[in-house]
C-alpha positions as CSV (number, residue, x, y, z in Angstrom):
1,M,112.0,102.6,83.3
2,A,112.8,106.2,83.8
3,E,115.8,106.6,86.5
4,G,114.3,106.9,89.5
5,G,110.9,106.0,88.8
6,L,108.5,103.3,90.0
7,S,108.5,99.6,88.6
8,V,105.6,96.9,89.8
9,R,105.5,93.4,88.9
10,V,103.0,91.6,91.4
11,H,101.2,88.6,91.8
12,Q,99.1,87.0,94.6
13,Q,96.3,84.7,94.6
14,H,94.5,85.6,97.8
15,P,93.1,87.7,99.5
16,I,92.6,89.4,96.4
17,P,94.2,88.0,93.6
18,L,96.7,90.3,91.4
19,D,98.4,89.6,88.3
20,A,99.3,93.3,87.9
21,S,102.7,95.3,86.4
22,F,102.8,99.0,85.5
23,D,105.8,101.8,85.4
24,C,105.4,105.4,86.8
25,A,108.4,107.8,85.8
26,P,109.7,110.6,88.1
27,G,107.4,113.9,88.2
28,E,104.5,111.7,86.4
29,V,101.1,110.9,87.6
30,L,99.7,107.4,87.0
31,A,95.9,106.6,87.7
32,L,94.9,103.5,88.5
33,T,91.6,102.8,87.9
34,G,88.9,100.2,87.3
35,P,85.6,99.2,89.3
36,S,85.5,98.2,92.9
37,G,87.2,95.0,94.0
38,S,89.7,95.4,91.0
39,G,92.9,95.4,93.2
40,K,93.4,99.1,93.3
41,S,94.2,99.8,96.8
42,T,95.5,96.6,97.5
43,L,98.0,97.3,94.7
44,L,99.3,100.4,96.6
45,R,99.6,98.7,100.1
46,C,101.8,96.0,98.1
47,I,103.7,99.0,97.1
48,A,103.4,100.5,100.2
49,G,105.1,97.1,101.9
50,L,101.6,96.6,103.9
51,E,100.4,93.7,101.6
52,R,103.0,90.2,102.7
53,H,101.4,87.4,100.4
54,A,102.3,89.1,97.0
55,T,105.3,88.2,95.1
56,G,107.5,89.3,92.4
57,F,109.0,92.5,92.0
58,I,108.8,96.4,93.6
59,A,112.0,99.0,93.0
60,C,112.0,102.9,93.1
61,G,114.8,104.0,91.1
62,A,118.0,102.0,92.8
63,N,116.1,100.7,95.7
64,V,114.6,97.3,95.3
65,W,111.5,97.3,97.7
66,L,110.5,93.5,96.8
67,D,112.4,90.8,94.9
68,T,110.9,87.4,95.6
69,E,113.5,85.4,93.7
70,G,116.5,87.6,95.3
71,G,114.7,86.8,98.7
72,I,114.2,90.3,99.3
73,F,111.1,92.3,101.6
74,R,111.5,95.5,102.9
75,T,109.6,96.4,105.6
76,P,107.0,99.4,105.6
77,Q,109.3,101.0,107.7
78,A,112.2,100.8,105.2
79,R,110.5,101.8,102.1
80,A,110.8,105.8,101.4
81,V,106.6,105.8,100.7
82,G,104.1,108.6,101.3
83,L,101.1,107.4,101.5
84,V,97.6,109.3,101.6
85,F,94.4,107.0,102.7
86,Q,90.8,107.9,101.9
87,S,90.3,108.3,105.2
88,Y,93.4,110.4,105.8
89,A,94.6,108.0,108.9
90,L,95.3,111.3,111.2
91,F,96.1,110.8,115.0
92,P,92.9,112.7,116.4
93,H,95.0,113.5,120.1
94,L,97.5,115.6,117.6
95,T,97.4,118.9,116.1
96,A,97.9,119.3,112.7
97,L,101.4,120.2,113.1
98,G,101.9,117.3,115.8
99,N,100.6,115.1,112.8
100,V,103.3,115.9,110.3
101,E,105.8,116.0,113.1
102,A,105.2,112.2,113.9
103,A,106.3,111.7,110.2
104,L,109.7,113.2,111.0
105,G,110.8,111.0,113.2
106,H,114.0,110.4,110.9
107,R,115.4,114.0,111.3
108,P,117.2,115.7,114.0
109,R,114.4,116.6,117.0
110,A,115.3,120.4,116.4
111,A,114.4,120.1,112.8
112,R,111.1,119.0,112.9
113,E,108.8,121.9,114.0
114,P,110.6,124.0,111.6
115,R,110.1,121.2,108.3
116,A,106.2,120.2,109.3
117,R,105.5,123.9,109.4
118,A,107.1,124.0,106.0
119,L,105.1,121.1,104.6
120,L,101.7,122.8,106.3
121,A,102.8,126.5,104.4
122,S,103.3,124.3,101.3
123,V,99.6,122.8,101.1
124,H,98.1,126.1,102.4
125,L,97.4,125.9,106.0
126,A,99.8,128.2,107.4
127,G,97.9,129.3,110.8
128,L,96.0,126.0,111.2
129,E,98.9,124.3,112.6
130,A,97.5,124.1,116.4
131,R,94.0,122.6,115.2
132,R,93.2,119.1,115.7
133,P,91.3,116.8,113.3
134,A,88.1,117.4,114.4
135,Q,88.4,121.0,114.5
136,L,89.3,120.9,110.4
137,S,87.0,120.3,107.3
138,G,87.3,117.2,105.3
139,G,89.6,119.5,102.9
140,Q,92.3,120.7,105.4
141,Q,92.5,117.2,107.0
142,Q,93.6,116.1,103.3
143,R,96.1,118.6,103.3
144,V,97.4,117.7,106.3
145,A,97.3,114.1,105.2
146,M,99.2,115.2,102.3
147,A,101.7,117.3,104.3
148,R,102.8,114.5,106.4
149,A,103.1,112.1,103.6
150,L,105.7,114.2,102.1
151,A,107.6,114.5,105.3
152,R,108.6,111.4,105.2
153,D,110.7,112.6,102.1
154,P,109.2,110.1,100.0
155,Q,110.7,108.4,96.8
156,A,107.1,107.8,95.7
157,L,103.5,109.1,96.6
158,L,100.7,106.9,96.7
159,L,97.1,108.8,96.6
160,D,94.3,106.1,97.7
161,E,91.2,107.7,96.7
162,P,92.1,111.1,98.2
163,F,89.6,113.4,96.9
164,A,86.7,111.0,97.7
165,A,85.1,112.0,101.2
166,V,84.9,115.9,100.2
167,D,82.4,117.7,98.3
168,R,82.7,118.9,94.9
169,V,83.9,122.7,95.3
170,T,86.4,121.4,98.0
171,R,87.5,118.8,95.2
172,Q,87.9,121.1,92.5
173,K,90.2,123.3,95.2
174,L,92.1,120.3,95.6
175,Y,92.5,119.5,92.2
176,R,94.4,122.7,91.7
177,E,96.5,122.3,94.3
178,L,97.9,119.1,93.5
179,A,98.2,120.0,90.0
180,E,100.5,123.0,91.3
181,L,102.3,120.7,94.2
182,R,103.3,118.1,91.6
183,R,105.4,120.6,89.9
184,T,107.4,120.8,92.7
185,L,107.9,117.1,93.1
186,A,110.4,115.2,91.2
187,M,108.8,111.5,92.2
188,P,106.6,109.2,90.8
189,I,102.9,109.6,91.8
190,V,100.3,106.9,91.9
191,L,96.5,107.9,92.3
192,V,93.9,105.6,92.9
193,T,90.4,106.6,91.6
194,H,87.4,105.1,90.3
195,D,86.5,108.5,89.0
196,L,87.8,107.9,84.9
197,D,87.4,112.2,85.1
198,E,89.4,112.8,87.8
199,A,92.0,110.1,86.3
200,A,91.9,112.0,83.0
201,M,91.8,115.4,84.6
202,L,94.7,114.7,87.1
203,A,97.0,111.8,85.4
204,D,99.7,111.7,82.8
205,R,98.7,108.0,82.2
206,M,96.1,105.7,83.6
207,C,95.8,101.8,83.9
208,I,92.9,100.3,83.8
209,L,92.4,97.4,86.5
210,Y,89.9,94.6,85.9
211,R,89.7,91.4,88.7
212,G,93.5,92.4,89.9
213,R,94.5,92.5,86.1
214,T,96.3,95.6,84.4
215,L,94.6,95.4,81.1
216,Q,96.0,99.0,79.3
217,T,98.0,101.7,79.9
218,G,98.6,105.1,78.4
219,P,97.6,108.6,78.0
220,P,94.3,108.9,79.2
221,H,92.7,110.1,76.0
222,E,94.1,107.2,73.9
223,V,92.8,104.8,76.9
224,L,89.3,106.0,76.9
225,T,89.3,106.5,73.1
226,R,91.2,103.8,71.6
227,P,90.7,100.8,74.3
228,L,92.6,97.6,73.3
229,D,89.6,95.4,73.4
230,A,85.6,95.5,74.2
231,R,86.2,94.9,77.7
232,V,88.4,97.8,78.5
233,A,85.8,99.7,76.3
234,R,82.9,99.0,78.5
235,L,85.3,99.7,82.1
236,V,85.8,102.8,80.3
237,D,82.3,103.7,80.2
238,L,82.3,103.6,76.3
239,R,78.6,103.1,75.5
240,N,78.5,102.3,71.5
241,V,80.3,99.1,71.3
242,F,79.3,96.6,68.4
243,E,79.9,94.0,66.4
244,A,81.2,94.2,62.8
245,T,82.9,92.6,59.8
246,V,85.6,94.1,57.9
247,R,84.7,94.2,54.1
248,A,87.4,96.1,52.2
249,H,90.0,98.1,52.3
250,E,91.7,101.4,50.3
251,A,94.4,103.5,50.5
252,A,93.7,105.4,53.6
253,R,90.5,103.4,54.9
254,T,88.7,100.6,55.9
255,L,85.2,99.3,55.2
256,I,83.3,97.7,57.9
257,E,79.9,96.2,57.8
258,W,77.6,96.8,60.8
259,R,74.5,94.5,61.0
260,G,74.1,95.4,57.3
261,V,75.2,99.0,57.7
262,M,78.4,100.3,56.0
263,L,80.6,102.5,57.5
264,E,83.8,103.9,56.7
265,V,86.8,103.8,59.2
266,A,89.8,106.1,58.9
267,P,92.9,105.6,58.9
268,R,93.3,101.9,57.7
269,V,93.0,99.1,60.3
270,P,95.3,95.9,60.4
271,F,92.6,93.2,60.5
272,A,91.7,91.0,57.1
273,V,88.9,91.2,54.6
274,G,86.4,89.0,56.3
275,A,87.3,89.3,60.2
276,R,84.9,89.6,62.8
277,V,85.5,92.4,64.8
278,E,84.7,94.9,67.4
279,W,84.1,98.6,67.3
280,T,83.6,101.7,69.2
281,V,83.0,105.2,68.5
282,P,82.6,107.9,71.6
283,V,79.2,110.0,72.2
284,S,81.5,112.7,71.0
285,G,82.2,111.0,67.4
286,V,78.6,111.0,66.7
287,V,77.3,114.2,65.1
288,L,73.9,115.0,65.4
289,H,72.1,116.2,62.0
290,R,70.8,119.8,62.0
291,R,66.7,119.0,61.0
292,D,66.0,122.4,59.6
293,R,69.6,122.9,57.2
294,P,71.8,119.7,56.4
295,S,75.6,120.1,55.7
296,R,78.2,118.5,53.6
297,G,79.3,117.1,56.8
298,E,76.6,114.9,57.0
299,H,77.7,112.5,54.4
300,E,80.0,111.3,56.8
301,N,78.6,108.0,57.9
302,P,75.1,108.9,58.2
303,V,72.4,106.9,59.9
304,S,69.0,107.7,60.9
305,G,66.3,106.5,63.4
306,T,64.2,107.1,66.3
307,V,65.5,109.1,69.1
308,D,64.3,105.8,71.7
309,E,66.4,107.8,75.1
310,C,66.4,111.6,76.0
311,V,68.1,112.4,79.5
312,T,69.0,115.7,80.1
313,L,71.3,116.7,82.7
314,G,72.1,120.1,83.5
315,D,74.2,121.7,80.1
316,D,74.4,118.2,78.3
317,T,71.8,115.8,76.7
318,T,72.2,112.1,76.2
319,I,70.1,110.7,73.0
320,G,69.7,107.4,72.3
321,L,69.2,106.8,68.6
322,R,67.6,103.2,67.6
323,I,68.7,102.4,64.0
324,P,66.2,100.2,62.0
325,A,68.9,99.4,59.3
326,A,70.9,98.4,62.1
327,G,68.7,95.7,63.3
328,D,67.4,98.2,65.9
329,A,70.9,99.2,67.3
330,L,70.9,101.8,69.8
331,L,73.4,104.6,69.4
332,T,74.3,106.6,71.7
333,L,75.4,110.7,71.6
334,R,75.5,113.7,73.4
335,V,74.9,116.9,72.5
336,P,74.5,120.3,74.5
337,T,71.0,120.9,75.5
338,H,70.4,124.1,73.9
339,V,70.9,122.3,70.6
340,A,69.0,119.2,71.5
341,R,66.3,121.8,72.3
342,R,66.5,123.7,68.7
343,N,66.4,120.5,66.9
344,G,63.0,119.3,68.5
345,I,65.0,116.0,70.3
346,V,61.8,114.5,72.1
347,L,61.3,110.6,72.5
348,G,59.7,109.1,69.7
349,V,61.0,111.9,66.8
350,Q,63.1,111.2,63.7
351,A,66.7,112.2,63.8
352,S,69.8,111.1,61.7
353,A,73.4,111.5,62.7
354,S,77.0,111.1,61.3
355,L,79.5,108.7,62.7
356,L,83.2,110.6,62.1
357,A,85.4,108.0,60.4
358,D,88.3,109.3,62.3
359,A,86.5,108.8,65.8
360,I,85.4,105.0,65.3
361,H,88.0,102.7,66.8
362,V,87.9,98.6,66.0
363,M,88.9,96.0,68.1
364,P,89.7,92.2,67.9
365,A,86.6,90.2,68.4
366,E,88.4,87.3,69.5
367,V,89.5,89.3,72.7
368,A,86.5,90.8,73.5
369,A,84.7,87.5,73.4
370,D,87.2,86.3,75.9
371,A,86.5,88.8,78.1
372,A,83.0,88.7,78.5
């Protein structure tokens, strides 16, 4: 763990089982994501000291907040943590300025108002100091909550679904503001979100949680395209997850057999010939063939079938291609809507696609089978 970073190793049996571990470096944004009930918010409460059932070890830099073996449990007040709740939890009877000043009790009285005004200005609320929460929009309330969290001079900042209660336009503005603000914050930032796109956009690393367990942590692109097993693949919404058998290894590639269809995977994967494996390919790794003018790139793992699903959502169209040669498996790809229209993609038509060899990711079948 980097100096000044956050280290979390926690366990508990109830009320929500946890067996989680992760680190977050100073200045880094780590996104905790997973399905509802996976323990994301509970983990934040453990870090903040609001969850008393957890055992293990939590430290930020040289400050140990929890060490069960050492008999250490720091109260929430003794932990330098800034916490932004999904509901913001502002005091309704206090102004924006008063809400921020309420978190500045550790500073001399004369210094509180100037500091509160500076924090509100840093989150673009200068001029709104006298308004109460009911007089502020959702986005403005979120900014007050952020200023209040920073008022504690925290060593770590914890954000619990902070953008869930605002509309899409406001959310985009808040994303930009968080990206600007984090450049000035030399502290670990842990963001809880159920939105994978949000995690990929804002986080340096993401951690996948399932039933209280941390399954995989890494850069967003790696987690979203190179999951450790089929369980993680499904949790990050990879539609194409199939079984196969390793048939051969060559210098820079592996051949796998998918229900009778031979596929080339590059680079070579570390599984023995004959091994049963799981494999996945993101929708971006499946390339639709042009029906009017084939290209040389279509020789890379070509498959053909019938369009069984065709869903257009704005500029993107998702296509489900039923592949007879692979036992009628359904292969999902996504193309710009204008490409689908130009190629006459509708239900029932025949179409072909290529599976990019370097986009195919192979996983151990035994881990996926145990996780099902």
